[in-house]
N, C-alpha and C positions, 0 to 999 in steps of 0.2 A: 106357142108360149103358154096357152091355157092348159096344155096337157101336163105341165109340171105340177099343177095342184088339183087337177080335175074340175076346176071351176070354169064356168062358161066365159066366152069372150065378153069384153066390156060393153060392146054395143048391145049384146043380149041382156046384160045386167041392167043397163040403162033403160032399155025397153021394158023389161020385167017390172022395174020399180018406178017407172015414170020419172026418171031423173033428168029432166031438161035443166040445163045450166041456168042459174039465176044471176043476172047482171048485178043485182043489189048485193050479192054475196061475193062478187068478184070471181065468179066461177068460170073457168074454161077447162074442160076435161080433156086429158090426154087418153086416147083410146087404144093406142098402139102399145101392146104389152112388151114388145121388143124395145121400144123407146123407154118405157118406164123402168125396165130391167137395166138398161144402159145407164140411166140416171142413178139408179141404186148402186151400180158398180163404181160410179164416180166417188162414192163415199168411202171406198176402200174396203178392207176386210172388216166385216160386221159381225163375225162369228162370236166375239166376246163382248159385244156392245148392246146396251139398250138404246133404242132409237126413238126419238120424238119426231112425230110427223104432224104437221098442222094442215088442216083442210084436205083430208084424204079423198073426199068425194066418193065415187063408186069403188075406189080402192085399187086402182091400177099400180100406183107407186107402192102402196102397201104390200101388194102381192110380190112386187119386185124385191122389196127390202127383206121380206120373209124368205123368199126363194134364194136370196143371196146369203142367207144364214144369220140374220140378225137374231140375237139372243131373245130379245123382246121388242115389240113395237108398241108404243103408246100413241094412239091416233086421236087427235082432238078435232071433233067435227061439230060445226054449228048447225048444220042443216039436218034436221031429224029425218028427212026423207032418205038420207044415205045410210041410216043405221041398219036396216035389214040387210042391205048388200054387204056391209062390213061384218055383220054377224055371221054371214055365210063364210067369209074368209076366216073368221075366228074359229069356226068349226073345223075348217080344213087344216088349221095350224093350232092344235089344242095347246092352251097355256102360253102361247107366244104373242097373242094380239089382245091388247086391252083398248077399248074404245071409250072415250069420254065425250059426252055431248056437252057442248058449251062454247063460249067465246074464248079464243086463245089469248086475248088481251086481258082476260079476267081470271084465268085459271093458272094456278101454280102447279106445274106437272112434276116438280122435283120429288115430291113425296111419293110419287108412284114409279120412280125410276131409280136404278142402281148404277152408279158409275162403274166403268167408263161409259160416257153418254155421247152419242152423235145426234145431230139434228139434220134431218133430210126432208125436204118438203117442196112441193109445187105450191108456193105460197099464194093465197088469194091476193090479187093485185091491190085491194084496198087496205090491207093491213101489213103487207110485206115489209115496207121500209121501217115502220114503227117496231115491228118484232125484231128486225135485224139490229136496230139501234139498242134495244133493250139487251139483246144477247151480247153486244159488244161493250156494254158499259156497266157491268156488275161492279159492286163495291170492292170485291176482292178479285185478284187475278193470280194464277190461272183460273179460268171459269170452270163451271161444272161440265161443259161440253169440250170434247177434244177436236171436233170438226163440225162445220156447217156446210151442207150441200144444198143449195137453195136455187130455185128457179124464180127469175124476175123478168120484168120487161127488159128488153135489150139495153135501153138507155140507162136503166137503173144499174144493171150489171156493169156497164162501162163506167158509171160514176164510182162504183165501189173500187174498181181497179185502176182508176185514172192516175196519170202522172202530173206533177206540178206543171203549170203553164198551159194545160189543155182546158178546153171549155167544160169538160166533164168533171174536172178536179174540183172537189169541194168537201163539205162536211163528211159525207159518207166515206170518201177516200181516206181522209185523215183518221176517222174512228176505226175503220177496218184495218188500215195498214199500220197503225200504231201498235196494235196488239196481235195481229194475225198475218198470215201469208195468204193473200187473196189472188185467185186467178179464174178466168173464165175457162170452163172445161167442155162446154157444149153449147151449140146454137140450135134453135128450133124455129122453123118458119111458122107463120100464122096457120097454115093449112094442117099442121100437126094436131091442132086442137079442135074441139067441138064445143061451142061454135068458134070459128076462127076469130081471134082478136084482130084489131087493126094494125098491130105492131108485132115485130118479131120478139122472141124470148131467148133467154140464155141462162145457163146453169153456172153458178159461181161456187167454187169450193174454197172455203176458208179454214185454215188450220191454225189453232190457237198456239201462239208463241209461249214459251215458258215464262217470259217476262216481257214487258213492253220494249220496243226498239230503243226508246229514249226515255229517261226519267221525266215524269211530269205528274202533277196532281190531277187526277182524272176529272173531277168536277170543274176545276178551273180551266182545264184544256177544253172541255165541252163548251163552256161559256165563251171562251175566246174564239173558238172556231165558229160557233153559231153566230156571234156578232160580226165576225169578219166576213163570212159568206152571205149573211143576210143583206149586206149592202156591198156586194162584190165589185161593183163598178167604182166605188169610192176608194180613195187612198186610205190606207190603214189608219193614219192619224185621225181621219174623220170617222171611219167606220167603228173605231174602237174608243172614241173619246169618252163614251159613257162608262168605260171600265176603270179608268184612273185619271185623276186630274193632270198628271204629268205623263200622259201616254206616249208622247214623242220620246222622252228620255227612256222610258221602259222598252220601247221598240228598239232603240239604238243599243241598249244594254243587252238585248237578245240577239243582236246582229242583224236586225231588220231595218231597212231604210223606211222612214215614216211615209215616204211617197209611194211605196210599193202597194200593189193591190193583192188581195188575198190569194188569188190563183197563182201568183208568182212565188209564194212562200212555201218552201219544202217542209215536210213533217218535222224535221229536226228543229227548225227555227220556231215553229209553233209551240213545240214542247219547251224550248228555251224561254219563250215569252210567258208561258204558263207558270214556269218556275219563278221568273222575275216578279210577276204580278203577285204570286203567292207570298213572296217575301215582304210585300207591302209597299 
């Protein structure tokens, strides 16, 4: 795989630059360039796209994205130790890789990207969920991105794709499935990483829908779902009592039994409840 760009294997890159993974940064490096190329391919045809990558580390996935034909990759990296390794990749792909040093939670990358945009990343574990929620909840829809191809801990990936009635079903499933098509496309064992994490990982591919599956005011839906699953063991009439003084009536108007629990309620009913509450 390294022969495609003339760059050294990732183990050699890590050794050259002293890139031991830092737990504080949520780092677990994928060193198999065949695997990183496979992840890049899960994002689909990249030839006409700008790609945002968060936490590239030594650049394994970055190289895969570029080799798969991404028009441009914007890589946001917090760890300054990784910058020299990424600079070598930029030299091998002139004009196609831009590296920004900084915290992905504090940087607005849109000014550096031209639509259509895909996001593809082996997300640092400590910021992955927050970034996903941000990407799923912009004020306007469709979003600036056409697809998300993201690696998470396996249990987080299962929560994104979970069906009603399952233990994994919750806020992430609602937010992801309301506005996108989400599916798990790859699974990776701990030993694929250096250092090996204690859990398995999975890649989720989310494709933005042209419009949400069901109409609902976004901010209201977010509040309803957060309150419902924050106390998921309670009946909804108790979990949501802070949202409206006549919450039982509102639940019934939305077609939800007040004695149901959040994990029993499908997406369509949550959207209906958000609409009812928005009416006052």
